[in-house]
C-alpha positions in Angstrom: -6.0 31.3 -169.1 -9.6 29.7 -169.4 -9.0 27.7 -166.4 -7.6 30.4 -164.2 -10.5 33.0 -165.0 -13.0 29.8 -163.9 -11.2 29.6 -160.7 -12.4 33.1 -159.7 -16.1 32.6 -159.7 -17.6 32.8 -156.4 -19.1 29.4 -156.4 -15.8 27.9 -156.1 -15.2 29.0 -153.0 -17.9 26.9 -151.5 -17.4 23.2 -151.0 -19.7 21.8 -153.7 -18.2 19.1 -155.9 -21.1 16.7 -157.9 -18.8 14.5 -158.6 -18.5 12.7 -155.2 -16.3 9.9 -157.0 -13.5 11.9 -156.4 -13.5 11.6 -152.2 -13.5 8.1 -152.3 -12.1 6.9 -155.7 -8.4 6.7 -156.8 -6.9 8.9 -159.8 -5.5 6.0 -161.9 -7.1 2.8 -162.8 -5.1 0.5 -160.3 -6.8 -2.2 -158.4 -9.3 -1.0 -155.9 -7.9 -2.5 -152.8 -4.3 -1.5 -153.6 -6.3 1.9 -153.2 -8.0 1.2 -150.1 -4.8 -0.2 -148.5 -2.6 2.8 -149.0 -5.4 4.5 -147.3 -5.5 2.5 -144.8 -1.9 2.4 -144.6 -1.4 6.1 -144.3 -3.8 6.7 -141.5 -2.2 4.3 -139.4 0.9 5.0 -139.8 -0.5 8.8 -138.4 -2.3 7.4 -135.6 1.0 5.4 -134.4 3.2 8.9 -135.1 0.7 10.9 -133.0 0.8 8.5 -130.1 4.4 8.2 -130.7 4.9 11.8 -130.4 2.6 11.9 -126.9 4.6 8.9 -125.3 7.9 10.3 -126.3 7.3 13.7 -124.8 6.3 12.0 -121.8 9.0 10.4 -121.1 11.6 12.7 -122.1 10.0 15.1 -119.8 9.9 12.5 -116.8 13.8 11.4 -117.4 16.6 13.8 -116.6 18.1 15.0 -119.9 22.2 14.4 -120.0 22.5 18.3 -121.3 20.8 19.3 -118.3 23.6 18.5 -116.1 26.4 20.8 -115.5 29.9 21.2 -113.6 30.6 23.3 -110.0 33.3 22.9 -108.1 34.4 20.0 -109.6 31.0 18.6 -108.9 28.7 17.0 -111.6 25.0 18.9 -110.9 21.5 18.9 -112.4 20.8 22.1 -113.9 17.1 24.0 -113.0 14.9 22.7 -115.6 13.1 25.2 -118.1 9.6 25.6 -117.9 8.8 22.9 -120.5 5.7 23.9 -122.3 2.2 21.6 -123.4 3.3 19.6 -126.6 -0.7 20.6 -127.6 1.3 24.8 -127.9 2.9 24.3 -130.9 2.0 24.3 -134.4 3.2 21.2 -135.6 1.5 19.3 -133.5 -1.5 21.1 -134.3 -1.0 20.5 -137.9 -0.3 16.8 -137.4 -3.7 16.0 -135.6 -5.3 17.4 -138.3 -2.9 15.3 -141.0 -4.2 12.5 -138.6 -8.3 13.3 -138.7 -7.7 14.1 -142.4 -5.7 10.3 -143.3 -8.3 8.9 -141.0 -11.8 10.3 -142.8 -10.1 9.4 -146.2 -9.6 6.0 -145.0 -12.9 5.5 -144.2 -14.5 6.5 -147.1 -13.0 4.5 -149.5 -14.0 1.8 -147.1 -17.8 2.6 -146.8 -18.4 3.8 -150.5 -15.8 0.4 -151.4 -19.4 -1.3 -153.0 -20.7 1.9 -154.5 -17.0 2.7 -156.3 -17.4 -0.9 -157.7 -20.4 -0.3 -159.3 -20.8 3.2 -160.2 -20.5 4.8 -163.6 -16.9 4.1 -164.0 -17.2 0.5 -164.4 -20.1 0.3 -166.8 -19.5 -0.4 -170.3 -20.4 2.2 -172.9 -22.1 1.9 -176.1 -22.2 5.1 -178.9 -25.5 6.6 -179.8 -25.4 8.0 -183.2 -27.4 10.9 -184.7 -27.7 11.9 -187.9 -29.4 14.8 -189.6 -30.0 14.1 -193.7 -30.3 17.0 -196.0 -34.1 16.7 -195.4 -33.9 18.0 -191.5 -35.0 14.6 -190.5 -33.3 13.6 -187.1 -32.6 10.2 -186.9 -31.3 8.1 -183.5 -29.7 4.7 -184.0 -28.8 3.1 -180.4 -26.2 0.4 -181.1 -26.3 -2.5 -179.6 -23.5 -2.7 -176.1 -20.3 -3.8 -176.8 -16.8 -4.5 -175.7 -15.4 -1.1 -175.0 -11.6 -0.1 -174.5 -10.9 0.8 -171.3 -10.3 4.5 -172.3 -14.4 4.9 -172.5 -15.5 3.5 -169.3 -15.1 6.8 -167.6 -18.1 8.9 -168.2 -20.3 9.6 -171.6 -18.7 12.0 -174.0 -19.8 13.1 -177.6 -17.4 12.6 -180.8 -17.5 14.2 -184.2 -17.2 11.5 -186.4 -17.1 14.0 -189.4 -20.1 13.5 -192.4 -21.1 10.4 -193.5 -22.9 9.0 -197.0 -25.2 11.0 -198.4 -23.8 14.5 -196.8 -24.8 13.1 -193.1 -23.3 14.5 -190.0 -22.9 11.5 -187.4 -22.1 12.8 -184.0 -21.4 9.2 -181.7 -22.3 10.1 -178.0 -21.1 7.2 -175.8 -23.6 6.8 -172.6 -23.6 4.0 -170.1 -24.7 0.7 -171.0 -25.5 -0.9 -168.0 -28.5 -2.1 -165.9 -31.6 1.2 -164.9 -30.3 0.3 -161.4 -26.9 0.9 -162.0 -26.7 4.1 -164.4 -29.5 6.4 -163.3 -30.4 9.7 -164.5 -28.7 9.5 -168.2 -30.9 11.5 -169.8 -29.2 13.4 -172.7 -29.1 16.4 -174.5 -27.8 16.5 -178.3 -27.6 18.8 -181.2 -27.2 17.9 -185.0 -26.4 20.6 -187.3 -26.7 20.0 -191.3 -24.1 20.4 -193.6 -26.4 21.1 -196.5 -24.3 24.0 -197.9 -23.3 25.2 -194.9 -27.0 27.1 -195.4 -28.4 25.4 -192.4 -25.7 26.9 -190.0 -26.3 30.1 -191.2 -29.6 30.1 -190.4 -29.3 28.8 -187.0 -31.5 25.5 -188.2 -30.2 23.4 -185.3 -31.9 20.2 -185.0 -32.1 19.1 -181.1 -33.5 15.7 -179.3 -33.2 15.2 -176.0 -32.9 11.3 -175.7 -36.0 10.1 -173.3 -34.8 6.9 -173.2 -32.4 7.3 -170.3 -35.1 9.3 -168.0 -35.4 6.3 -165.9 -31.6 6.3 -164.5 -31.9 7.6 -161.3 -29.8 6.4 -158.6 -26.5 7.6 -160.3 -27.9 11.2 -160.5 -29.0 11.3 -156.9 -26.1 9.5 -155.7 -23.0 10.3 -157.4 -23.8 13.7 -159.1 -25.7 15.2 -156.3 -26.1 18.8 -156.3 -25.7 18.8 -152.5 -22.4 17.3 -151.4 -22.4 15.4 -147.8 -21.5 17.0 -145.0 -18.8 14.3 -144.7 -17.1 14.9 -148.0 -17.0 18.6 -147.4 -14.9 17.9 -143.8 -12.6 15.6 -145.9 -12.0 18.2 -148.9 -11.6 21.1 -146.5 -8.9 19.4 -144.1 -7.3 18.4 -147.4 -6.4 21.9 -148.2 -6.2 22.6 -144.4 -3.3 20.3 -144.1 -1.4 20.7 -147.4 -0.2 24.2 -146.9 0.2 23.7 -143.3 2.5 20.6 -143.8 4.8 21.7 -145.9 5.1 25.1 -143.8 6.0 23.4 -140.8 8.5 21.1 -143.0 9.9 24.2 -144.2 10.2 26.1 -141.2 11.3 23.2 -139.1 14.7 22.6 -141.3 15.6 26.6 -142.1 14.6 27.8 -138.9 14.6 25.6 -136.2 16.4 22.6 -137.0 20.1 24.6 -137.3 20.1 25.4 -133.9 19.1 21.9 -132.4 20.8 19.5 -134.4 23.8 19.1 -132.4 22.0 18.5 -129.0 21.2 15.1 -127.1 18.3 14.1 -128.4 17.1 16.8 -130.3 18.5 15.9 -133.6 16.4 14.2 -136.3 15.2 11.6 -134.3 12.0 9.2 -135.2 9.9 11.8 -133.7 11.1 14.8 -135.9 10.7 12.6 -139.2 7.5 11.6 -138.6 6.0 15.3 -137.8 8.5 17.3 -139.7 9.3 15.7 -142.6 6.8 12.5 -143.2 3.7 14.4 -142.8 4.7 16.4 -145.9 5.3 13.5 -147.6 1.7 11.7 -146.6 -0.1 15.0 -147.6 2.1 14.6 -151.6 1.1 10.5 -151.8 -2.0 12.0 -150.9 -2.2 14.3 -153.9 -1.3 11.9 -156.3 -3.8 9.0 -155.5 -6.6 10.9 -154.8 -8.5 12.9 -157.5 -9.8 15.3 -155.2 -10.5 19.0 -156.9 -8.5 21.9 -155.8 -9.9 25.3 -155.9 -7.9 28.3 -155.9 -10.6 29.7 -153.4 -9.8 27.4 -150.8 -6.4 28.9 -149.4 -9.3 31.0 -147.2 -9.2 27.4 -145.4 -5.6 27.2 -144.1 -5.6 31.0 -143.9 -8.3 30.9 -141.2 -6.3 28.0 -139.8 -3.5 30.0 -139.2 -5.0 32.9 -138.5 -6.7 31.2 -135.7 -3.3 29.6 -134.2 -1.6 33.0 -134.4 -4.0 34.3 -132.0 -3.8 31.7 -130.1 -0.1 31.9 -129.9 -0.6 36.0 -128.9 -2.6 34.9 -126.0 -0.7 32.6 -125.0 2.5 34.6 -125.2 0.7 37.0 -122.9 0.5 35.1 -119.9 3.7 34.6 -119.5 6.3 36.8 -121.8 9.5 34.6 -120.8 8.4 30.9 -121.1 5.6 31.1 -123.2 7.4 32.1 -126.1 6.4 28.7 -128.5 8.6 29.5 -131.6 11.6 31.2 -130.3 13.2 33.7 -133.4 10.1 33.4 -135.7 6.6 33.2 -134.0 8.1 35.9 -130.7 5.9 38.2 -129.5 8.6 40.0 -128.0 9.7 40.8 -131.0 6.2 42.0 -132.6 8.3 43.3 -136.0 9.6 39.6 -136.8 6.4 37.9 -135.6 4.2 40.0 -137.8 6.7 39.8 -140.6 6.3 35.6 -140.4 2.7 35.8 -139.9 1.9 38.1 -143.0 4.3 36.4 -144.7 3.1 33.0 -144.5 -0.6 34.4 -144.9 0.0 36.5 -148.3 3.1 34.6 -150.0 3.3 31.4 -148.6 -0.5 29.6 -148.4 -1.5 31.0 -151.9 1.8 30.3 -153.5 1.3 26.4 -151.8 -2.3 26.4 -152.8 -1.2 27.2 -156.5 1.4 24.3 -156.5 -1.0 22.0 -155.5 -3.7 23.1 -158.0 -1.0 23.4 -160.6 -0.2 19.1 -159.5 -4.1 18.5 -159.6 -4.2 20.4 -163.4 -1.2 18.1 -164.0 -2.9 14.6 -163.0 -6.1 15.6 -165.0 -3.7 16.0 -168.3 -2.2 13.1 -167.4 -5.5 10.7 -166.7 -7.0 12.1 -170.0 -3.6 11.6 -172.1 -3.4 8.0 -170.6 -7.1 6.8 -170.4 -9.0 9.0 -173.3 -11.0 10.6 -170.8 -11.5 13.1 -167.8 -11.9 12.0 -164.7 -13.8 14.8 -163.2 -15.8 15.5 -166.4 -15.7 19.3 -165.4 -19.0 18.3 -163.3 -18.4 21.4 -160.7 
């Protein structure tokens, strides 16, 4: 419940995130080239899918179709072809173009920040900093020598209470990067230690606090990987991810439930490569992207696909108004000759489908974070938002 309550803070509506690694690193500790290769392949295939869609569309329009012939007086004649709508008017095409742009941008970011991902804090070894408070109330700070750590300690700094040591010492170990100052940057840490002398110190609020100034020179990491202002290209990538995460499953579900049963028996209208690319693989690619990327999901970001959907609905009304017969984009689904059905479908998608999809991907994001913490004993994101 705490996680859900935190999601409805106003600041969560904006595309701002301090940990920029989530936009160009992998959720899992896979070899870096493998992650980049997956993103590049997804981007290239979506480009191929769009090119195939365009070429196939115009090839079909230049050649007469088999189901446009009819028998008149024992003579096979061609029927008058129906008015063909431009392919750009379809919601499927809009969404696939956005998917291609999103996958392309994600691949570019992974390539551009390849070297930075190799040298940022996720790859630096950690060393423990032990802070003890003796009965006298004096605080001592002990920095241990850098040592080889297990992969479970490689993500970021975190604090572990190690219990009470000898002479009633309370020992807290804070793991911080042991890398060079040029590599780590701005890791100034503030730690608090409590005495356990009969519990009196805790009751009196006698808490010793000390800032470890030895890390004040670590600046570059704070400037580059933990910046307060998220660069616009990361924001665009994040927003596109939210839009395609809702539009792709909507396209897939509507096609296979409402449209495909009407055309599956027609020649050249079944589940060919074109329909597979834009109505099935689009959703598969979105799921793969979510599984490998630690990009955060925020519940309030359902506003982005909602605005996108509203823009398309307004466009469909304007397009239909120019020709009430031939400019019906999706008969039986978004046909403004039957406004009750069209409005009902639009409201259902806006009020029910989009929020549910956002909630589903948010649940997937939380599940990934939980699995990551169980596997590697640390959080990838560190709740830095």
